[in-house]
N, C-alpha and C positions, 0 to 999 in steps of 0.2 A: 618483655617478650611473652611471658606467661599470660599477662593481661590481654595482649593482642590476640594470642591464640584462643583464650577463653571467649573474648568478644566475637571472634570469627565463628567459633562453635555455636554461640548463642544465636547469631544472625542466621547461620545455616539451619539450626534447629527450628527457629521460628518460621523461616521460609518454607521448609519441608512440612511443618505442621499445618501451615496455611493451605498449601497445596493439597495435603492429605485431607483436610477438612472439606475443601471444595469438592474434591472427587468423591469423598465419603457422602456428602450431601446428595450428589448426583446419583450415586449408587443406591442410597436409601430411597430416593424418589422413584427408582425403578420398581420398588415393591408396592407402591401405591396403586390401587385399582381405581381407574378413572371411569366415570360414567359419561354418557353423551359424547363420546369421542370415538371417531373411526379413522383408521389409517388408510390413506389413499396414495396412489402413485401415478404420475404421468411420465412415460419413458418413450424411447425411440424403438421399442420392440417391433418386430415384424408382424403386422396385423394378419398376415396369411398363415401364421404358424411356422413359417420358415426361419432361416437363420440370418436374414438380411436385416439385422436389428439396428438400423441407422437411418438418418436423413441423408439423402444423397444429392449431389450436383447442385449445391447452392452457388449460384452464379455471382460474380463480382457485382456489388451494388444491391444485391437482393437482401430483403429483410424476411425473417421467418419467425412466427410466433411458435414457441415450443411448449408453452404452458399457459392455459387460459381456463380458469375455473371460477364458478360463481360462489356466492355465499361467504361464510366466515370460515377461517381456518388458520393454519400456521405451517409454513414450510420449515422443515428442520434438517433437511439433508439434500444436497445437490451434488451430482457427480457428472463430469463431462470429459470426453476425450475426442480428439479431432484428427483427421487425416486430410492432407499430407502432414508429416511431422514438422515440428517447429523450425528446424533448420531449412525447410523448403517453403514454409508459409508462416509468417509472423503472427503470433497471437496478439501482438500489439495493434493489429489492424482488423480484429474481429470485435465488434462492439456489443456489449451486454447491457440490456436495459430491463428494469423491473418496474411495474406499475401496480399501485395498490388502490383498492376501493373504487374502481371505475374511473379514475382520473385519466385525463388525456396527456399527462406529462409524467415522465419517469421519476422515481425516487432513487433509483440506482442507474448510473450511467458511467461506464468505464470500459476500456479495452479489456478483453477477457483474461489475457495473461496477467497484467498487473493486478486485476481484481483478485485473482486467486493466489498471487505471490510469485509471478515470474516477470522479470523486467525486460525491457528492450525487445529484441527479437530472439531471446535466448530461451533455453530449456534446461532446468536444473531442479533437483528435489528441494522441497520446502516443507517444513513441518511446524505447525503451531496448533493451539487448541481449537480456534474456530475455522481455520483455513489450512489446507495442505495441498501439495502437488507431489504425486508419488510415482513410483516405478510403473513403467520402465522409463528412465531418463526424463523424469518430470512431465509425463504425458497424461497422467490421470489427475484431474483438477477436482477438488472436493471442498465443499462448504458445509459447516455445521452451525452457522449463524441461524438463530430463530428469526423467522420473517412472518409476523402476524398480518392478517388482513380481515376486515369486517364485511366487505361487500365486493368480493372478487379480487383476483390477482392475475397478472399477465407477465410473462417473461418473453423477451424478444432478443434475437441476435441479428446483427447486420454484418455482411461480408464487405469489408473495405480493402481486402488484400490485393486486389488486382488480378486474382485468379480464382478458379473454382474450388470451393471446399468439397472434396469428393465424398467425405463421410463425417457425420456429426452424431456421436452417440451421447445419450444422456439419461439420467434419472432425476426426477424431482419428487421427493417424498414429503408428504404433508399430512396433517391431521385435519379432518373436517369437524367443525364445531357448529353447534346450534347458534350460539352468539359468541362474540369476542368480548372478553372483559374490558371495561372502559379504561383501565389503567395500562393497556398495552400500547406501546409506541410502535411506529412504523420504521422498518429498517431502511437506512439510507447508505449509499456509497457514491463518492464523487472523485473523479480522476482529474488531476491537474498536471501541467507540464510547463516548464519555463527554462529558457536559456538565460540565466541571470547575467547581469552586467556588473563588471568590476568598477571600482571607484575611478574617477578621473585621474587621480594620482597614481593609480596602479594597484596591483594585487598585494596589498601590504599585510599579508598574514604574518602573525608572530613578530610584527614590527620589522620585517625583513628589509624594508626600504624606507623606514622612517617611523616617527611616533604614531602609534595607532590612534584612530579616531574613536568616537563614542556614539552609541545608538540606544538611548534610554527608552524611546517610545516605539521602536520597531518599524521605523519608516523604511520602506522598500524591502521589507522582509518577503521571503517566499511564502505564498499562501497555500496552506494545507486544507483549510475549510473556512467558510464564511456562512454561518447558519443563522437564520431568523426563525424564532419559535422557541418552544420548550422541549427539553429532552436531555439526553446525555451522550457524550462522545465516548466511543468504545475502542478506537484504535486506528493505526495507520501503517500501511506499507510505504516505505520511503526508498526511492531509487536515485542514487547519486552517481553521476559520471564526471570525474574530475580530470581536466586536461593538464594538470600540474602535479608534480610529485609531492608538493607540500600538503600538510594535513588540511582536509576539507571541512572538518567538523568543529571549528572553534565557535560557530554561530550558536547563539542561545535560542531555545524555544521560548516564545512569548505568546501567551494565551489570554485573550480578552473576553471576559464573561459579562453578559448583560450590559454591554455598551460602555464599560469603563474605559477611560482614556489611556491610562497606563496599564501595563500587563497585570492581570489578576494573578496569574501564575507565571513567574519569570524564572527560567532555568539557568544553568551554568555552562551549557555546552551541548552540542548535538549528541555525542555519545553518552552524556549524562542522562538526557531525557530517555534515551533508549536503554537505560539501565546497565550500561557498560562503562569503561573507563580507560584513560590513558591511550587514546588514539588506536583502537583495536584494528587489527587486520587479520582476524581469525574467524573461521567458520564456527558458529555457536548456535545451538538450538534449544530453546526453552518454550514451554507452552504459551508464555505471555510475551516473550521478547527474544531477539537474537539477530545474528548475521547469517542470512541464507546464501549470500554470494559476496565474495571479496575479490579484490584484484590480485593478480600474481605479477604485478609490474614493479616499477621502481617507486619506493615510497608509497604514496596513496594515489598514484596515477592510475586511472582506469575506473571500473564499474564496481559499485558496492550496493547491495540490497540489505537494508536493516528494517526491522519491524518491531512494533510494540502494540499490545492489546491491553486495554484497561478492563480486564475481566473482574478483578477484585476491587478496582479503584476507578469506576467511571467518573468522567468529568461532567458534573451536572450544571445545567443552565436553565434559566426561567424565561429569558427574552431573546438571547442571542449568544452565539459563541463564534469567536474569530481566532483561529489557530494559525500562527505564523512561526517561521523559523528563519534565522539569519543564514545567508549563504557566505560563510566565513565571518569572522568577527567584523562588526560594523558593515556587513554586506560588501566585503572587499573582493570577493572571488567571482570569476566567471565559472559557473557550474551548469551542467545539463541535469536538471532536476525533474523528477516526476514523483507523484504520490497518489495513493488511493486512501481517502479518509472514510471511516465507518462510524455511523451514529444511529441512535433511535430518536424519533421525534413524535410528539403528540399532534394529532390533527387539530386544526386544518393544516394541510401540508402546502409547501411553497415550491415553485419551480426551481430547479437547479440551474446554476450558471452553465451555459453550453461548454462542453469539454473541448480542448484544442483539436484542430482538424488533423487529418492524416499527415500533411506536410509538416506541420508543427511538431507532431509526435515522432517524426523520423529520427532514429537513433544517430547520434554523432559517431564519427569514425574513431576507432581505438587508436591511440597514439602510443609510441614506444621509443626505443633507443635510436631509431633512425631520425625521428623528428627532434629528439633531444640533441643529437649531434648536429643537426642543421641549425638549431637554436644557438649552439655553441659557436658555430661558424659565423653567424651574424654578430654575436658578441665579440668574437675575435676581431672582426672587421671594424666594429665600433671602437676598439681599443688600439687600432693602428696596425693590426695583423702581425704583431711581433711573433717570431717563431717559437718563443719560449713562454708564451702566456699560459698560466696554469688554471685560473678559474676563480681566484679570490682577490684579484687585483682591484 
């Protein structure tokens, strides 16, 4: 026991020291006086000097450019809030796009809620080092990701909500540079969504209905990112909606670097990749990882938002990176999955795969005790409808 306590103390100490060193480096950097750098801002402030500090009346289907600057620079802070509130207008249907260096295709494309850390059509607080959604009730969306550009940058929003956005407030803070250093990558983010398919023999998680199969090569895994080029992967927001009370996270993370046929990085389970353990169902917030939303239902039935950012441990690639994860062991579960992947990439840049459309992104209905009782009724009928059936026959 003493050895275990000592080991736990050592791990805690090293973790805290690493965090302290990272933050100390940032604080030390604040003291450096930089030349040839000027801070700039583009915001929704009222140009008349009044208090109507917002974009108004964005119609359904309308696109609006909120940031468009020439030259070299680096965005280092974005803040956004929107009306109507999330319960009346889903942030899952407002699309955020970012373009670098005059390219006609975006390097960032995602629904605005999932990008900042709010899943589905919901609103809740979320806190991490690069991204946060804050009070009141998860309505202030913030990014501290560094976003360099050498020859202009543009940020666009598109309203796909089916109604008018009455107010859109924002800041985009950046530094203007004479030239961008050659070793600076371009920030990328890509949203994916999939209703995964169970195995033909059924949802055999934890061997509940037979001997589990095997999946050494990652066939039919859920796709988090498929990147061509050189760069480093820096994180993911992962949104899981499980229609079953059984644990959804037995699936391994499998990451293929530079075209390798077998996973270069092969994990041991979903919660393990996200730095947690033993099927968590607890809200937890750390600068690099955590559970921002968990279900309050039976077992793991319902919606869970988990995140991990590779701030101290980027995943480097020279030619390509394909990040996948199983949906249940051996991809045995039907899950409604969504994710936003974040990475930096060296020019020349490539087009992102188109994100799923509005109908595909539509959140699935929450299930509960009513549906479970209906399932039980169908099971009773399959067993002959005996009046004393218990449930483990």
